C-alpha positions as CSV (number, residue, x, y, z in Angstrom):
1,X,143.5,61.0,88.9
2,X,144.2,58.0,86.8
3,X,142.5,54.7,87.6
4,X,142.7,51.1,86.4
5,X,140.6,51.8,83.3
6,X,142.8,54.7,82.3
7,X,145.8,52.4,82.3
8,X,144.0,49.7,80.4
9,X,142.6,52.1,77.7
10,X,146.1,53.7,77.4
11,X,147.8,50.3,77.0
12,X,145.2,49.4,74.4
13,X,145.5,52.6,72.3
14,X,149.3,52.6,72.4
15,X,149.6,49.0,71.4
16,X,151.2,47.9,74.7
17,X,148.3,45.5,75.5
18,X,148.9,43.6,72.2
19,X,152.7,43.6,72.9
20,X,152.1,42.3,76.5
21,X,150.0,39.5,75.1
22,X,152.7,38.4,72.7
23,X,155.4,38.7,75.3
24,X,153.4,36.6,77.7
25,X,152.8,33.9,75.1
26,X,156.5,33.8,74.3
27,X,157.4,33.6,77.9
28,X,155.0,30.7,78.4
29,X,156.3,28.9,75.3
30,X,160.0,29.3,76.3
31,X,161.6,26.2,77.7
32,X,162.3,26.3,81.4
33,X,165.6,24.9,82.5
34,X,165.2,21.8,84.7
35,X,167.1,21.8,88.0
36,X,169.4,18.8,88.0
37,X,170.3,18.2,91.6
38,X,171.9,14.8,90.9
39,X,168.6,13.2,91.8
40,X,166.8,11.0,89.4
41,X,163.6,12.9,88.5
42,X,160.3,11.2,87.8
43,X,159.2,11.2,84.2
44,X,155.6,12.5,83.8
45,X,155.3,10.9,80.3
46,X,154.5,14.2,78.7
47,X,156.3,15.4,75.6
48,X,157.8,18.9,75.9
49,X,155.5,20.2,73.2
50,X,152.5,19.0,75.1
51,X,153.6,20.6,78.3
52,X,154.2,23.9,76.5
53,X,150.7,23.7,75.0
54,X,149.2,22.9,78.4
55,X,151.0,25.8,80.1
56,X,149.7,28.3,77.5
57,X,146.2,26.8,77.6
58,X,146.1,26.9,81.4
59,X,147.2,30.5,81.5
60,X,144.6,31.4,78.9
61,X,141.9,29.9,81.0
62,X,142.9,31.0,84.5
63,X,145.9,33.3,84.3
64,X,147.2,36.7,83.1
65,X,147.1,35.8,79.4
66,X,143.4,35.1,79.4
67,X,142.7,38.3,81.3
68,X,144.7,40.4,78.8
69,X,143.1,38.7,75.8
70,X,139.6,39.3,77.3
71,X,140.4,42.9,77.9
72,X,141.6,43.4,74.3
73,X,138.6,41.6,72.9
74,X,136.2,43.8,74.9
75,X,138.0,47.0,74.0
76,X,138.0,46.0,70.3
77,X,134.3,45.5,70.5
78,X,133.5,48.8,72.1
79,X,136.1,50.8,70.2
80,X,134.4,49.8,66.9
81,X,131.0,51.2,67.9
82,X,132.3,54.4,69.4
83,X,131.8,57.7,67.5
84,X,134.7,59.2,65.6
85,X,135.0,62.3,67.7
86,X,135.4,60.3,70.9
87,X,137.9,58.1,69.2
88,X,140.0,61.1,68.1
89,X,139.8,62.7,71.5
90,X,140.9,59.4,73.3
91,X,143.7,58.8,70.8
92,X,145.1,62.3,71.3
93,X,144.9,62.0,75.1
94,X,146.2,58.4,75.5
95,X,148.3,57.8,72.5
96,X,149.9,61.2,72.0
97,X,149.9,62.0,75.7
98,X,148.2,65.3,75.3
99,X,146.4,66.9,78.3
100,X,142.7,67.3,78.1
101,X,143.2,71.0,77.7
102,X,145.5,70.4,74.7
103,X,143.0,68.0,73.2
104,X,140.2,70.6,73.7
105,X,142.3,73.2,71.8
106,X,143.2,70.8,69.0
107,X,139.6,69.7,68.5
108,X,137.8,73.0,69.2
109,X,135.7,71.3,71.9
110,X,135.1,72.2,75.5
111,X,137.1,70.4,78.2
112,X,133.9,69.3,80.0
113,X,132.7,67.8,76.8
114,X,135.9,65.7,76.5
115,X,135.6,64.6,80.1
116,X,132.0,63.6,79.5
117,X,133.0,61.6,76.4
118,X,135.8,59.9,78.4
119,X,133.5,59.2,81.3
120,X,130.8,57.7,79.1
121,X,133.4,55.4,77.3
122,X,134.7,54.3,80.7
123,X,131.2,53.6,82.0
124,X,130.4,51.6,78.9
125,X,133.4,49.2,79.4
126,X,133.6,49.2,83.2
127,X,131.1,46.3,83.8
128,X,133.1,44.0,81.5
129,X,136.6,44.8,82.7
C-alpha cells in the first residue's frame, strides 16, 4: 500500500517535485487580471514587481512552495548519504516503475531485503517530512 512518503519519494526521483516547484513559482509570478467592475479601486501604493515578490515570498514561508522546497532539500540531504545499492533499488522501483519482485530479479537481491532498505530509508526521512 502506497503512503504519502511513497508519493513524495517517487515525485523526487522522477523529477516531478522539481517541476512542481518551478510551476508553482511561475504561477505565483504570473500577473493576475484585475476585476474591473466599473468601480474605482483603491491603490495600495505597491508596484506590480513588489507585489509579485511578496506573493512568492509569502508562499515560500507559509504555503505550498515552501513545503515543496523543504521536502526537496531534505530528500537531497538524505539521498546523498544513502548507499549505492539502496539508491539503485529505489531508482528502479520509483523511477522505472518496476515492482519489488522485478527489482529483486534485476539486482539479485531478496525481496525482503529490498523492503527492508525501503523501510529504513522511509524511517530515516519520516520525522522531517
